C-alpha positions in Angstrom: -208.0 151.5 33.2 -208.2 149.2 30.2 -207.6 145.5 30.2 -204.2 144.6 28.8 -202.5 141.5 27.4 -199.1 140.6 28.7 -196.7 137.8 27.7 -194.0 135.8 29.4 -191.1 136.0 30.0 -192.2 139.2 31.8 -190.4 142.4 31.1 -189.9 145.2 33.6 -191.0 147.9 31.2 -194.3 146.1 30.9 -194.7 145.6 34.6 -194.0 149.3 35.2 -197.1 150.2 33.2 -199.5 148.0 35.3 -201.5 149.6 38.1 -203.3 148.0 41.1 -206.8 147.1 40.0 -206.0 146.7 36.3 -207.3 143.7 34.5 -204.7 141.6 32.7 -204.9 138.6 30.3 -201.7 136.5 30.5 -200.3 134.3 27.7 -197.2 132.3 28.2 -195.6 130.1 30.9 -196.0 130.2 34.6 -195.0 127.7 37.3 -197.2 126.4 40.2 -195.7 126.3 43.7 -197.3 126.0 47.1 -195.9 125.7 50.6 -193.8 122.5 50.3 -192.4 123.4 46.9 -191.5 126.9 48.1 -189.7 125.5 51.1 -187.6 123.3 48.8 -186.8 126.0 46.3 -185.8 128.4 49.1 -183.6 125.7 50.6 -182.0 125.0 47.3 -181.3 128.8 46.8 -179.8 128.9 50.3 -177.5 126.0 49.5 -176.7 127.5 46.1 -177.9 124.3 44.4 -179.0 124.3 40.8 -182.8 124.7 40.5 -184.9 122.4 38.3 -186.2 125.4 36.4 -185.1 129.0 35.8 -186.8 131.6 38.0 -185.6 134.7 36.0 -188.5 136.8 34.8 -191.0 134.1 35.7 -194.4 133.9 37.4 -195.1 131.7 40.4 -198.8 130.6 40.6 -199.9 129.6 44.1 -201.8 126.5 43.0 -201.9 122.7 43.3 -203.7 121.4 40.2 -205.9 118.3 40.5 -205.2 115.4 38.2 -206.4 115.8 34.6 -209.7 114.1 33.8 -209.7 112.0 30.6 -209.3 114.2 27.5 -208.2 117.3 29.5 -204.7 118.9 29.9 -205.2 119.5 33.7 -207.8 119.3 36.4 -209.1 122.2 38.4 -206.3 124.7 39.0 -207.5 127.5 41.3 -205.4 129.8 43.5 -204.5 129.3 47.1 -204.2 132.0 49.8 -201.1 133.9 49.1 -200.3 135.1 52.6 -199.1 131.6 53.4 -196.1 132.2 51.1 -195.2 135.7 52.4 -192.2 134.5 54.5 -190.9 132.6 51.5 -191.3 135.3 48.8 -188.2 137.4 49.2 -185.7 134.7 48.1 -187.7 133.9 45.0 -187.9 137.6 44.0 -184.2 138.0 44.7 -183.6 135.0 42.3 -185.5 136.8 39.5 -189.3 135.9 39.9 -191.2 138.9 38.5 -194.7 138.0 39.6 -196.8 135.9 41.9 -200.4 134.8 41.4 -202.9 133.9 44.1 -205.8 135.1 46.1 -206.2 137.4 49.0 -204.2 140.1 50.7 -200.5 140.2 51.2 -198.5 141.7 54.1 -197.0 145.2 54.0 -193.6 143.5 53.7 -194.7 142.1 50.3 -195.7 145.5 49.1 -192.2 146.7 50.0 -190.6 143.7 48.2 -192.7 144.3 45.1 -191.2 147.8 44.9 -187.7 146.7 45.7 -187.6 143.9 43.1 -189.9 145.7 40.5 -192.4 142.8 40.6 -196.1 142.4 40.7 -198.6 140.4 42.7 -201.6 139.3 40.6 -205.0 138.1 41.9 -207.0 135.5 40.0 -210.5 134.0 40.4 -211.0 132.4 43.8 -213.3 129.5 43.4 -212.8 129.5 39.7 -210.4 126.5 39.3 -212.4 124.7 36.7 -212.8 127.9 34.6 -209.1 128.8 34.9 -208.1 125.3 33.9 -209.7 125.9 30.5 -207.1 128.6 29.9 -204.3 126.2 30.5 -203.2 124.6 27.2 -200.2 122.5 28.4 -199.0 121.3 31.7 -196.1 119.2 32.9 -194.4 118.5 36.1 -190.9 120.1 36.2 -189.9 119.5 39.9 -190.7 117.6 43.1 -193.0 115.0 41.5 -193.1 113.2 44.9 -195.1 116.1 46.3 -198.1 115.0 44.2 -200.5 117.9 43.5 -198.0 120.3 45.1 -195.2 119.4 42.6 -194.1 122.3 40.5 -196.0 122.3 37.2 -195.0 124.3 34.2 -198.2 125.7 32.7 -198.7 127.2 29.3 -201.7 129.6 29.4 -203.6 131.7 26.9 -205.6 134.7 28.1 -205.4 133.7 31.8 -207.4 136.3 33.7 -205.6 138.3 36.4 -206.1 141.5 38.3 -203.1 143.5 39.5 -203.2 143.2 43.3 -199.9 145.0 44.1 -198.1 146.9 41.4 -194.4 147.8 41.1 -195.0 151.1 43.0 -196.4 149.1 46.0 -200.0 150.3 45.4 -202.3 147.6 46.8 -205.8 147.0 45.5 -207.1 146.2 49.0 -205.9 149.5 50.3 -207.1 151.3 47.2 -210.7 150.1 47.6 -210.7 150.6 51.4 -213.5 148.9 53.3 -215.3 147.8 50.1 -215.1 144.1 49.3 -212.1 143.2 47.2 -212.7 141.9 43.6 -211.3 138.4 44.4 
């Protein structure tokens, strides 16, 4: 499989071509959200309240960036463990999210949801927050500023490195490689 470049907003026809284990370089926008932000977004969806940003065809990156040092756009911005968001993923996919980014395995339920909603789970460099932040060209808080680092940030990235963890067919890189150590 060759490395591919993809752009946001994500298109289903592009997502259908991606396969578990494939390397991807992402350019465009994505949004950070961790536990507290996920709970608020899900609650807003349940109450049918307007969201502070559009979820349709977007990517949610499980990260909480550190403050930007002088002269930088953002501080370290590495992924958090994705399994913590498993119970909160379905409402976001139902609302139009087309991809999530994090580290580590997801549950069988998430594989099923990726198939149902024609979405993708991407892995990125665990422990590579400083490296990844260099791929972020703009960052701004778009929701829940009171949550500090866990506020939702809109990131503009160029060639952000990803690996397809679970594709739209439900194939999972962790199952594909079996007992061997996963790439991230």
